[in-house]
N, C-alpha and C positions, 0 to 999 in steps of 0.2 A: 504494500500500500504506500502511495506517495505521501510526502509530508503534507501537501495541500489537502489531499483526501482525508488524511488522519485528522488534521485540524478541523476540517469541515465536519467529520463525524463527531469529534469531541464537542463542537459547538452545538450540533443538532441533537446530540444524545439526550434522552430524557434523564432527569435527575434520579438518583437512586431512591428506591422506596423502602429501604431497610432503615434500621435505627442507627447506622454508622454515620459518622461525620464525613462529609466531602471535604477533605483537608485542603486540597489545592484551591478550590473556589473560596473556601473559608479564609485562607491566608490572603488571597488577592483582595477580597472585599474588606477584610479587616485592616489591611494596609492603607487603603484609601480612607477608611474611617479614622484610623490612627492619626494620619496626617492632619485631617480637618480639626480634630479635637486638640492635637498638640499645638497647632498654631493659634489657638485661642489664648493660650497662656505663655507660650515660649518666649515672646518678646517682652514680657513684663519686666523681667530682671535686666533686660538689655536697654531699657529706656534711657538711662544716663549716657551710655556709650552712643546710642543713636542720636540723642539730642546734641551731643558735642560734635559728632561726625558730620551731620548734614545741616546743623544750625537750626533745628526745629524749635519753634516757640511752644508755649504751653498748650495752645489750641491744637496745633499740628501733632504734638506728642500725644494728646488725648485721643485724637482720631487714629493715630497709628495703632494704639492699643484697642480702642473700642469700635473703630469703624469696621473692622473685620467681622466682629460678632453682629453688628447692626445689619450689615448687608447679608450675612449668612442667615440670620433669622428672618429678614425681610423676604428673601427669595426662596426659602425652603419649600413653601407651598407650591411655588411655580416649578421647582425641581421635581417634586413628587408628581405634579400633573403632567409634566413633560415625559417622565418615565412611564406613567400609565398610558399615555397616548402615542408616544414615539418609540417605545422600547427601552426597557431599563438598562440593558447592556450598552446600547448605543449612547445613551445619555451619561451613563457612568464613565465610559471611556472619554467622552467629551469633557466631563468634569475634571478628569485626571489631567487632560491636556491643558485646560484653562488654568488649573492650579499650578502646574509646573511652569508655564510661561509667566504667570504672575509672580511666582516665587523668585524666578530668575530676575524679573524686573525689580523686585524689592532689593535683591542682593546687589544689583548694579546701580541702585538709585544714588544720586548725589545731591538731590534737593528734596525738601520736605514734600512738595507737591507730587513728585514722582513716587515717593515712598507711600504716601497716603493713597494715591491712585492704585498702586500695586496691591496694597492691603485690601482695598475695596473689591478689586477683581478676584483676589484670593477668596474672599467671602462668597462671591458669585460661584466660583468653581466648587467650593465646599457645599453650597446649597444644591448643586447637581449631584454630588457624591453620596450624601448621607441617606436620603430616602430611597435612592435607587439601589444602594448597596444592601439595604434591609430587604427590599423587594426581591433582589436576586438571591439573597441568602435564604429567604423563605422558599423560593422556587426550587433551590438546590437541595432542600431538606423537607420534603413533603411529610415524612413521618413525624408525628408529634414529639416523640422523645428526642429524636435527632435534632429537630428544630429548636427545642428548648435548650439543648446542650450547645448548639451553634450560636444561639442568641446569647448564651452565657459568655462565650468567647468574644463575640462582637461587642456586647455591652461592657465586658471587662476591659477590652482594648480601649474603648472610649474613656472609661474612668481612669485607667492607667495613664493614657496620653494627656488628659486634661491636668491631672494632678502632677505628672512628671514634667510638665512644661517649665516651671521655674527651675527645677534641677538641671534639665537638659540645657536650658538657656544659660544658666550660670556656668556650666562646664564649657559650653562653646565660646562664651564671651571671655572667660578666663584663659582658655587654652588657645583660641584662634582669634575670632573677631565676631562682632554682632552680625556681620553678613553671613557667617556660617550657619546661623539659625534659619536662614532662608535657603542657602545652597543645599543643605542636607535634604531638602524635600525632593530635589530633582532626581537623584538616583533611586530613591524609594518609589517615586512615581513611575519611573521606567520599569522597575521590577514589577510593580502592580499592573502596568499595562501589559507586559509580557504574559504574566500569569492569567490575567483576565481573558486576553485574546486566545490563549491556548486551552484554558481549563474551565472557564465559566460558560455555561450553555447560552446560546443566543435565542431567546424566546421570540416567537412571532409577535410583532407589535400589534396588539389587539385593537388599539385605538387610533391607528393611523388615519382611518377614514372618519373618525368621530369629530374631528375639528377641535379647535382650542377655544378658550374663553378669554379673549383679550381684555374685555371690560373687567371681568373678575380679577384677572392677573394684575392689571394696573391698580385697581382699588386695593387689592390685597397687599401689593408691594408698598404703595403709599402709606396705607394704614399701619403696617408693621414697622416700616422704617421710621415713620413719624413717632410711633410709640417708643421705639428703641432710642431714637434721638432725644426724646423728652427725658427718658431715664438717664441717658449718658450725660446730658447737659445739666441735669438737676444737681448732680453731685458737685459741680464746680460753680454754676451760676445761681443755684438756689431754686426752690420750688416756685417762687413767685416771680421769677424772671419772665419778661415778655416772650423771650425765645422759647422757654419751657412751656409757658401757657399756650403759645401759638402752636407749638408742635402737638401738645395734648389736644387742642381743639381740632387740628387737622386730622389727627388719628381718630378722634371720635366721629367726625363727619365721614371720613373714608370708611370707617367700620360700619356705620349705619347703611351707607350706600352699598357697601359690599354685601351685607346680609340681604337687603332688598333685591339687589340684582341677582344674587344666587338663588333666592327663593323663586323669583320670576322665571329664571332660566330652567330650573328644575321642574316647575309646574307647567310652563307654557313655551319653553324653548323648542327649537326644531329637533326632530328625531335624530339620534346619533350624535348630538352635540350637547353632552351633559355639562353641568357647571364645574368650575374649577374645584370648588368645595361643596359637595352636595349637602344641604342642610339636614337631610334625612340621616346622615351619619351621626349627628348629635342626638338623635332619638334612639340610637342603638343602645341597649342596656350596657352600662359600664364605660361607654366611650367618653362622654362628657366628664364623668368623674375622674377617669384616668388622665385626661388632658389637664384637669385642675390639679391633680397630683403632680404632674410635671412642673407646673408653675411653682407650687409650694416647695417642691423638692429642691429646685435650683435656687429659689429665693433664699432658703435657709442655708444650704450647704456652700454654695459658691459665694454668697454674701459673707459668710463667716470665713471662708478661705481667703477672701480679699482682706478682711480685717486681721486674720491671723498673720498674714504676710506683713501688714503694717505694724502689728504689735511686735513681732519678732525683730523687725529691722529698726523701727523707730524707738520702741520702748526697751528692747533688750539688747540692741546694738549688733545684731547678726548682720553679716554681709550677705550678698545675693546667694553665694554657694552655700553658706551656712543655713540660710533660710530654707533653701531647697532640701537640704539634708534633714533639717528638723521636721519638714512636712513629709518625709519619706514614708512613715507608717501608713499614711493615706494610700499611697501607691501599693504598698505591700498588701494591705487589707483588700484592695480591689482585686488582686490576683487570687485571693482566697474566696471572696464573697461572690464574684460573678459565677464561677463554676458551681459553687454550692447553691446559689439561687437558681441556676439552670436545672440542677437535679431536683430541687424542691418543687419548682414550677412544673416540671415534667410529671412529678408524682402527685402533687396536690392541686395543680392549677395555679394561676398567677396571684390570686388575691390573698391567700394565706401567707406566703412568703413576703408579699408586698406590705401587708399589715404589720407583720412581725419586724421587718427591717425598719419601717418608719418609726415604730415605737422604740426600737433600739437607738435610732438616731436622735429622737427627742430626748431620751435619757442622756445620750452622749453630750449633747449641747449644754446641758446643765453643768457639765464638768468644767466649762470655761468660766463659771462663776468663781472658781478658785484662782483664776489668773490674776496676778498682781505684778508690780514692778520687779520683784525679786523671786517670783515663784519658781521653784526647781522644775526643770523640764519634765522629769518623770511624773510629776503631779498632773501635768497636762496630757500625758501619753494616753490614759484611758479615753479621754475625749476624742483624740485623734483616731484611735483604733476603732471606737464605737461608730463614729460618723463615717470613717473609711469603710467599715463593713456595711453600714446601712445604705449608703448612697448607690453604689453599683448594684447591690442586691435589689434595690427598688427599681432602678432603671431597667434591669433585665426583666423583672416581673411585669412592670408597667408596659414595656415594649411588647411582651407576649400578650398582654391583655388587649392592647390596641389592635394588634394583628388578628387576634382571635375575634374581636368584635366587628371588624370591618369586612365587607364583602371582598372577594378575591380581586375584583377589578379595581378596587380603590385602596389596595394596601399601600401603594406609594404615597397617595395623598394622606391616608390615615397616619402613617409614620411621620410624614412632614408636619402634620398638625401637632403631634406629640412633641416633636423637636422644636417647633415654633414656640409652643407653650413653655418648654424648658428654657429657650433663649430669652423669652420675655421674663421669666422668673429670674434668670441670671442677671439681666440688666436691672430689673427692679430691686433685687437683693443688694447688688453693689451700690446702687444709688441710695437706697433707703438706709443701709447701714453706714454709708459714708456720711449721710446727713445726721445720723444719730451720734457719731463721734465728733462731728465738726463743732468747734467752739467750746469744747468741754474737755475735761480730763479723759485721756484715752481709755483708761481702765474702766471707769463707770460706763462709758459708751460701749465698750466691749461686752460688759456684763448685760446691759440692756439689749444689745443685739443678740446675744446668746439666748436670752429669754424669748425674743421674737422668733429666732430660728427654731427653738424647741416648740413654740406654739404652732409654727407653720407645719412642722413635721407631725405634730399631734393632730392637727386639722386634716392633713393628708391621710393619716392612719384611719381617722373616722370615715373619710370618704371611701377608702379602700374596704373598710369593714362593711359599710353599707352596700357597696357593690358586691362584696362576697356573699352577703345574706340574700341579695336579690338573685344572684347567679344560682345559689343553692335552691331557692324557692322555685325558680324557673326550671331547673333540672328535675326537681321533684315532681312538678306539674307535668313535665314532658315524659316522665317515666311511665311506661304502660302498666296498667293494673295486672296483677297475676291472674291467670285463667282460673275460673271457678272449678272446683272439684266436682265430680259427679254427685257426691252426697249433697254439696251446697246447691247444685242445680236442681236436684230433686226437692230439696227443702223450699227453694224459691218457687218451684212449680206448685207445690202444695199451698204455699201462702197465697199465690195468685188465684188458685181455684177457690180458696177460702174467701178471698176478697170478692170474687165474682158471685159466690153464693149469697153473700150479704147484699 
């Protein structure tokens, strides 16, 4: 068999239906996801070097850090829709190419404008990668047990990459240059492209003739970007700034118009041209609650991760590399929590491990109440371990719940909704917690933020528990009644005749 024929067969071969993992597709798809999550935080510790190198001011520096996440969150829904309509593998490969080119542009940048533009394009590439990687992963593992294990690896990759960003950035800046934080993406992308083209099946694009939803895409992008911009600017300008209030108003107007447009398109739109985000998805049991869990999860965890970085550097005097090492337990726990959550999800369904993980995280955040100017590191270690276990465990279970709730033709959009919810929670958490510590002693602000994070996780646990009870009730209602025994049937017949005689 020729090489071309072999590759074609590999592309068109149906996914395995056994419980075993498809390792090569899993590696390819996890690599893309790893890069996207790594670049959310990898530049954080490189900010001083970047500022000095390209002469970036305060505003440009803020957008180098936050612009990536803003565009990533704003375009996620579009990425999921493109995958569902044009083919997930094609869109995934396109996202890899965009991400690589943007990374090279960032590494070569000599002015703040070029660097910020490169970061924004990176976010666009990431928005094409994440929902399509999840959809391809689901298609490659149709068996429920294998899918849960694969999702454990995929979600664990995300958690490890996000938390490892400060450590990786510190090592690259200390050993090479801030530009290495972007150059490192290029060879990883090339490896992911090779593995994807060779080992990830190429599904038939179901929606190629269904058309797109340009009005929904524009309104959705404007709404989410305006919301993310409001959160990003609120941390530096204040919540009463005209810029912040204007962005909030724009987000509200775009959101209302988006809902109205999508409802009309679903009810009255032309056949074969569904809306970008079908409103009926939110009527699916468990879907809306899980999206809310995504907001609360990232609000608490990543808001506290941001404050923990400030606490260790500003209050305790750690340098960038020392801060990354101090946060290492979060990375290590992700390696344990994600596979464990995958096994528990495969055995018990998504809601039980999700509820347990969120309760563990809520308890862990209260450990930050012990933090002070001279608190020994080992006193804070239980909080790092508990929240490091809880967050990736919740992400895996919640991702499985979203995939399980959504129809097969909308898995890309459903996963995008969950990731958009998480990005909104991320921006909200950082902005909210930054405002809580602004203008006051950092330690009391840290304590107040820890209580808010614990409350967010507790509220998410209650949502998961409610969805769990609803799922159990629906399963019990759908379970067929056991057939009546001959003796019972005879008894029923006698009762019927007795009733007739009366």
